[in-house]
N, C-alpha and C positions, 0 to 999 in steps of 0.2 A: 461700178459703184452704184449706178442707179438701180440695179437689180437687188443689191443688198438693202437699200433704203425701201424699196418696194416690199421686200420680204419682211422687214422690221415693221413697216406700217401695217401690213396685212396681219401679222401676229398681234400687234397692239390692238387693232380693231376687233379681231376675233376674241381676244381676252376681255376687252371692255364689253363686248356683246354678251359674253357668257356671264359676266358679273351683273349686268343689267337684267338678264334673264333670271338670275337667282334672286335679285331684289324684287322683281315683279312676282315671282312665285311666292316669296315671303309675304308680300302685300295681299295676294289672293288667299293665302292660308290664314292670315289674320282676319280678313274679311269673313271667310267661311266660319272661323271659330266664333266670331262675335255673333254671326247669324244663328249658329247652333245654340249658343248660350242664351240668346233672346228667345228662341223657340222652347228651350227647356224651362226657362223662367216662366213663360206663358203657360206651358203645360202644367207646371207645378202650381201656379196660381189657380188654374182651372180645377185641379184636383183638390184643392183645399177649400172649395166653396162648400157652403152648407147644403143641407138636403133640399131646402126650398129657397131659391134666390131669384131675384128679378132677372128675367131673361135678357133684357137689354134696356138701355136708358130710355129708348123711345117707346117702350111698351110697358107703361105702368099697369100694375095689376096682373100681369102675366107671370106665372111662376113655373120654373122648371124643376121637376122632381125626378131624380135618377132612381132607377131600380136595376137589378141584375137579372138577366135571363140567359140561361145556358152559359154562364160565366162571362157574359159580355155586359158592359155598362150601357144601359139604354136610358134616354131621357124622354120625359113626356111633359108637355106644356099645357097648363090649365090656367084658367082665370080665377082669381080669388073671388069668392061670392060677394064679399063686401064691396069690391071694386066694380062689379058688373051692374051698371045702372043704365036706364034709358031704353031707347028703341032697340028691339031685338034681344033683350036680355033673356026672355023666356026661351027663345029658340036656341040661344047659345048654351043656356043651362041644360036644355034637352039634349043637345049634341054632346056636351061634356058628360052627361049622365050615361048616354049610350056608349061613349068611348071608355068610361070608367067600368061599365059592365064587361066590355070586351077585354079590358086589361085584367080584371079579376078572373075571367074565365081562362085567359092565357096563363096566368100564374097558377091557377088551380090544377090544370091538367095539361102537361106539355106533350102528351101523346096524341090526344084527339084534336080534331079541328076546332079551333076556338072562334073562328070567324066564318060561319057558313054563309051561303049566298043571301039568305033572308036577313041576317044581321048586317051584312055588308050593304044591302039595299036600304035598310033602315038608317044606317049611319050616313050614307050618301044623301038620302032624302033630308035628314036633319041638317046636314051641312049645307045643302041647297037652300033650305028655309032660312037658316041663320045668315047665309050670304045675301039672300034677297032682303032680309029684314035689316041687316046692318052690313053694308058693303065694306066698310073700313075695317 
């Protein structure tokens, strides 16, 4: 008789374990679905932004402008000229002007090199001067 009760207990525990496993898988699936929905909502919100929007709440005056290059969406960040004041403003404007020239040459001809070594050195020098003048 004790073997019969042991067998019944074993089958009951096995059945309960299978049901708990199904419940846990359902919880994991619901958690995954909510995570995917949140990511899709965030991606949709990012796609509906305008052409020039503030980059982040902590960076006033910085604007992100998207453009398309070889079918891919690329963003570039610039500082609004009205917002750029104080120490290092001239250096930052010079850096952004050289970056804008590079962007125009990139979009003008996608076959030739748009960023030769001389232009690269000029941009690096402008970035170093801007960083030295205005570290923040």
